[in-house]
C-alpha positions as CSV (number, residue, x, y, z in Angstrom):
1,M,-38.0,-188.8,-65.3
2,S,-40.5,-188.4,-68.1
3,F,-41.4,-186.0,-71.0
4,Q,-44.2,-185.8,-73.4
5,G,-45.8,-188.9,-71.9
6,Y,-42.6,-191.0,-72.3
7,S,-40.9,-192.6,-69.3
8,V,-37.1,-192.8,-69.2
9,L,-36.3,-196.5,-68.8
10,F,-32.5,-196.3,-68.6
11,Y,-29.5,-194.0,-69.0
12,I,-26.2,-194.9,-70.7
13,D,-22.8,-193.6,-69.5
14,R,-19.4,-195.2,-70.2
15,N,-18.5,-194.7,-66.5
16,E,-21.8,-196.1,-65.3
17,I,-22.6,-193.0,-63.4
18,I,-25.2,-190.3,-64.0
19,T,-23.2,-187.3,-64.9
20,D,-26.1,-185.4,-66.5
21,Q,-27.9,-183.4,-63.9
22,R,-31.0,-183.4,-66.0
23,I,-31.7,-187.0,-64.9
24,L,-33.1,-186.4,-61.5
25,D,-35.0,-189.6,-60.7
26,K,-33.7,-193.1,-60.0
27,V,-33.0,-194.3,-63.5
28,P,-30.9,-197.4,-64.1
29,V,-27.5,-196.6,-65.6
30,Y,-25.6,-199.0,-68.0
31,K,-22.1,-198.8,-69.4
32,D,-23.4,-199.4,-73.0
33,I,-26.5,-200.6,-74.8
34,S,-25.3,-204.2,-74.8
35,K,-25.6,-204.3,-71.0
36,V,-29.3,-203.4,-71.0
37,P,-31.4,-206.4,-70.2
38,Q,-33.4,-207.8,-73.1
39,N,-36.7,-207.4,-71.2
40,I,-36.1,-203.7,-70.9
41,L,-35.1,-203.3,-74.6
42,K,-38.4,-204.9,-75.5
43,E,-40.3,-202.1,-73.7
44,I,-38.5,-199.3,-75.7
45,D,-40.7,-197.1,-78.0
46,M,-38.0,-194.6,-78.8
47,L,-34.3,-194.1,-78.2
48,M,-33.0,-190.5,-77.8
49,V,-29.4,-189.8,-78.5
50,A,-28.4,-186.4,-77.2
51,L,-24.7,-185.6,-78.0
52,G,-23.1,-182.3,-78.7
53,N,-21.7,-183.5,-82.1
54,K,-23.8,-184.6,-85.0
55,T,-21.3,-187.1,-86.3
56,A,-20.8,-188.7,-83.0
57,A,-24.6,-188.8,-82.4
58,N,-25.2,-190.6,-85.7
59,E,-22.4,-193.1,-84.9
60,V,-24.2,-193.9,-81.7
61,K,-27.4,-194.2,-83.5
62,A,-26.0,-196.8,-85.9
63,I,-24.7,-198.8,-83.0
64,L,-28.1,-198.7,-81.1
65,S,-29.9,-199.8,-84.3
66,K,-28.2,-203.1,-84.0
67,F,-29.8,-203.9,-80.7
68,T,-33.4,-202.7,-81.3
69,N,-35.7,-202.0,-84.3
70,V,-37.5,-199.1,-82.6
71,T,-37.1,-195.5,-83.7
72,V,-33.8,-193.9,-82.9
73,K,-33.7,-190.1,-82.9
74,T,-30.8,-187.7,-82.4
75,I,-31.2,-184.0,-81.5
76,H,-29.1,-183.1,-84.5
77,E,-30.9,-184.9,-87.3
78,Q,-34.0,-182.7,-87.4
79,P,-35.5,-179.6,-85.8
80,Y,-35.9,-179.9,-82.0
81,E,-39.7,-179.6,-82.1
82,S,-40.1,-182.5,-84.4
83,I,-38.1,-184.8,-82.1
84,Y,-40.6,-184.0,-79.4
85,L,-43.4,-186.0,-81.1
86,N,-43.9,-183.4,-83.9
87,M,-45.3,-180.8,-81.5
88,S,-46.3,-178.4,-84.2
89,Q,-48.8,-181.0,-85.5
90,K,-50.8,-181.1,-82.3
91,K,-52.1,-178.8,-79.6
92,L,-49.4,-178.1,-77.1
93,S,-49.9,-179.0,-73.5
94,Y,-49.1,-176.3,-70.9
95,L,-45.7,-177.8,-70.1
96,E,-44.8,-177.9,-73.8
97,E,-46.1,-174.4,-74.4
98,C,-44.1,-172.8,-71.5
99,G,-41.0,-174.7,-72.5
100,F,-40.7,-176.9,-69.4
101,Y,-39.9,-180.1,-71.4
102,R,-37.1,-178.4,-73.3
103,S,-35.7,-176.7,-70.2
104,R,-35.6,-180.1,-68.5
105,V,-33.7,-181.8,-71.3
106,E,-31.3,-178.9,-71.9
107,H,-31.0,-178.2,-68.2
108,A,-31.4,-174.5,-69.0
109,S,-34.0,-171.9,-68.2
110,V,-35.4,-171.5,-71.7
111,D,-38.8,-171.4,-73.4
112,K,-40.0,-173.9,-76.1
113,D,-38.0,-172.1,-78.7
114,G,-34.8,-172.1,-76.7
115,S,-34.9,-168.4,-75.8
116,P,-33.8,-167.5,-72.2
117,L,-36.4,-167.2,-69.4
118,P,-36.0,-166.0,-65.8
119,W,-35.6,-168.9,-63.4
120,I,-38.7,-168.1,-61.4
121,A,-42.2,-169.5,-61.2
122,Y,-44.0,-169.7,-64.6
123,P,-47.1,-167.8,-63.4
124,C,-45.0,-164.8,-62.5
125,I,-43.2,-165.0,-65.9
126,E,-46.5,-165.0,-67.7
127,F,-47.8,-162.1,-65.6
128,L,-44.8,-159.9,-66.1
129,S,-44.7,-160.7,-69.9
130,T,-48.1,-159.0,-70.3
131,R,-47.1,-155.8,-68.6
132,I,-43.5,-155.1,-69.2
133,T,-42.8,-151.9,-71.2
134,K,-39.6,-150.8,-72.9
135,D,-39.1,-147.7,-70.7
136,L,-38.4,-149.7,-67.5
137,N,-35.0,-149.8,-65.6
138,V,-34.2,-153.0,-63.8
139,F,-31.7,-154.0,-61.2
140,E,-30.9,-157.7,-60.6
141,Y,-29.3,-159.5,-57.7
142,G,-28.0,-162.6,-59.5
143,S,-27.4,-162.8,-63.2
144,G,-28.0,-165.4,-66.0
145,S,-30.8,-166.2,-68.3
146,S,-33.0,-163.6,-66.6
147,T,-30.4,-160.9,-67.5
148,L,-30.7,-161.9,-71.2
149,W,-34.5,-162.0,-70.9
150,W,-34.8,-158.6,-69.3
151,S,-32.4,-157.0,-71.8
152,E,-34.7,-157.8,-74.6
153,K,-37.7,-156.2,-73.0
154,V,-36.6,-153.1,-71.0
155,N,-34.6,-149.9,-71.3
156,K,-31.7,-150.7,-69.0
157,V,-30.5,-153.7,-66.9
158,F,-28.1,-153.4,-64.0
159,S,-27.0,-156.7,-62.6
160,V,-24.6,-157.8,-59.8
161,E,-23.1,-161.3,-59.5
162,H,-21.1,-162.8,-56.7
163,D,-19.9,-166.0,-58.5
164,K,-16.9,-165.1,-60.6
165,E,-17.2,-168.1,-62.9
166,W,-20.9,-167.5,-63.5
167,F,-20.2,-163.8,-64.0
168,E,-17.8,-164.6,-66.8
169,K,-20.1,-167.1,-68.4
170,T,-23.0,-164.6,-68.4
171,R,-20.9,-161.7,-69.6
172,K,-19.9,-163.7,-72.7
173,Q,-23.6,-164.4,-73.5
174,L,-24.6,-160.7,-73.4
175,I,-25.6,-159.3,-76.8
176,N,-27.5,-156.1,-76.0
177,P,-25.6,-153.0,-75.0
178,N,-28.2,-152.0,-72.4
179,V,-26.8,-154.4,-69.7
180,D,-24.4,-153.2,-67.0
181,L,-23.1,-156.4,-65.3
182,V,-20.7,-156.1,-62.4
183,Y,-18.9,-158.6,-60.1
184,K,-18.8,-158.2,-56.4
185,K,-17.4,-160.6,-53.8
186,L,-20.0,-161.9,-51.4
187,A,-19.8,-160.4,-47.9
188,Y,-23.0,-160.3,-45.9
189,N,-24.2,-156.7,-45.7
190,G,-21.2,-155.8,-47.9
191,Q,-20.8,-154.3,-51.3
192,Y,-22.8,-157.0,-53.0
193,S,-26.0,-156.1,-51.2
194,K,-25.2,-152.4,-51.3
195,E,-24.6,-152.2,-55.1
196,V,-28.2,-151.2,-55.6
197,L,-27.5,-148.0,-53.6
198,K,-25.6,-146.6,-56.6
199,H,-28.8,-146.2,-58.4
200,R,-32.0,-144.2,-58.0
201,D,-35.5,-144.4,-59.4
202,L,-35.4,-148.0,-60.4
203,D,-38.6,-149.5,-61.7
204,I,-37.8,-153.1,-60.8
205,V,-35.4,-154.8,-58.4
206,V,-35.1,-158.6,-58.8
207,I,-33.9,-160.4,-55.7
208,D,-32.6,-163.9,-56.7
209,G,-29.1,-164.0,-55.4
210,R,-27.5,-164.2,-52.0
211,D,-27.8,-162.1,-48.8
212,R,-31.4,-161.5,-49.8
213,V,-32.6,-159.8,-46.6
214,N,-30.0,-157.1,-46.8
215,C,-30.6,-156.8,-50.6
216,A,-34.3,-156.1,-49.8
217,I,-33.5,-153.5,-47.2
218,N,-31.1,-151.7,-49.5
219,S,-33.4,-151.9,-52.5
220,A,-36.2,-150.0,-50.8
221,H,-33.9,-146.9,-50.9
222,S,-33.4,-147.1,-54.7
223,L,-36.8,-147.8,-56.1
224,S,-38.9,-145.1,-57.9
225,K,-42.3,-144.2,-56.6
226,R,-43.8,-146.7,-59.1
227,G,-41.1,-149.3,-58.5
228,V,-41.6,-152.9,-57.4
229,I,-39.5,-155.7,-56.0
230,I,-39.6,-159.2,-57.6
231,W,-38.4,-161.7,-55.0
232,D,-37.9,-165.4,-55.8
233,N,-38.3,-168.3,-53.4
234,T,-40.4,-166.4,-51.0
235,D,-41.7,-169.7,-49.6
236,R,-38.5,-169.8,-47.5
237,I,-39.0,-168.7,-44.0
238,S,-35.3,-167.8,-43.6
239,Y,-36.1,-164.5,-45.4
240,E,-38.9,-163.6,-43.1
241,E,-37.0,-160.6,-41.7
242,G,-36.9,-159.1,-45.2
243,Y,-40.6,-159.7,-45.9
244,K,-41.5,-158.0,-42.7
245,F,-39.2,-155.0,-43.4
246,L,-40.9,-154.4,-46.7
247,Q,-44.4,-154.8,-45.3
248,D,-43.6,-152.4,-42.5
249,K,-42.5,-149.9,-45.2
250,G,-45.9,-150.1,-46.7
251,Y,-45.3,-152.7,-49.4
252,K,-48.1,-155.0,-50.3
253,R,-47.4,-158.5,-51.6
254,I,-48.8,-160.8,-54.2
255,D,-47.5,-164.4,-54.5
256,F,-47.2,-166.5,-57.7
257,I,-47.0,-170.2,-57.1
258,G,-46.2,-173.0,-59.6
259,M,-43.5,-174.8,-61.4
260,M,-40.4,-173.2,-62.8
261,P,-38.1,-174.1,-65.7
262,M,-36.1,-177.3,-65.3
263,F,-37.6,-178.6,-62.1
264,D,-41.0,-180.1,-61.5
265,F,-41.5,-179.1,-57.9
266,K,-43.6,-176.1,-56.7
267,S,-41.9,-172.8,-56.3
268,Q,-43.0,-169.3,-55.2
269,T,-42.1,-165.9,-56.6
270,S,-43.5,-162.7,-55.0
271,I,-44.0,-159.1,-56.1
272,F,-43.8,-156.4,-53.4
273,Y,-45.5,-153.1,-54.5
274,K,-47.1,-149.9,-53.4
275,D,-50.0,-148.0,-54.8
276,K,-49.5,-146.4,-58.3
277,N,-46.9,-149.0,-59.3
278,W,-46.1,-149.5,-63.0
279,L,-47.8,-152.9,-62.9
280,N,-51.1,-151.3,-62.0
281,L,-51.7,-153.6,-59.1
């Protein structure tokens, strides 16, 4: 794992296991700093202490300082951006600007300022950001950071979630009153995929949950004449039946391919649309 040109040399956990899902590569794990080999300690340029409590972080910082003279930083001692090599003092790289490094460290779909982003390909996020207008009505299959993002930008957000724990977590994060979030148990071709049928003249349907083929089939009945479908992970052939259904209904398709928040592998998000759509495609 690396960020801002730095490579992560080791990870410290009192149980000697990687419990933090942000560490995705094969990084050595040590029980405490005293267990780290001296030859590795000599290679350190910076130690990052990331704890949820400022006092605890500073206590760890004091301990680490006994073993090495290099700079020791904690997330709580100064603004986030300055920890990341004083980003404001230099031109940001693309991965800094889009917030990838921050999303990787926080294991959350956020931008460089910590604001929520949809968990879709960055090129699609950028494209949508330039064209979204406040009069749009959105329906989402799958809730989360995308729900928060859409709620700041459009008129109304209808969202359905099948995971009860995730539903409760998202519900507690909602601030804007323009979100209607509902929970439906997952049953294939059941009420979850059919929830969209309660609505008409939707401008956007986002498919990023489960039972996606049936979600796509039902969505076509609820879109307005200018409506579009935003479908994530369209590089998966398992959804081919749904792609073909929309294309047979006259929908054209444009693919956006690139990285997404948190993970550094390639992803694909597609927009299905007809003529005279609100995106002017």
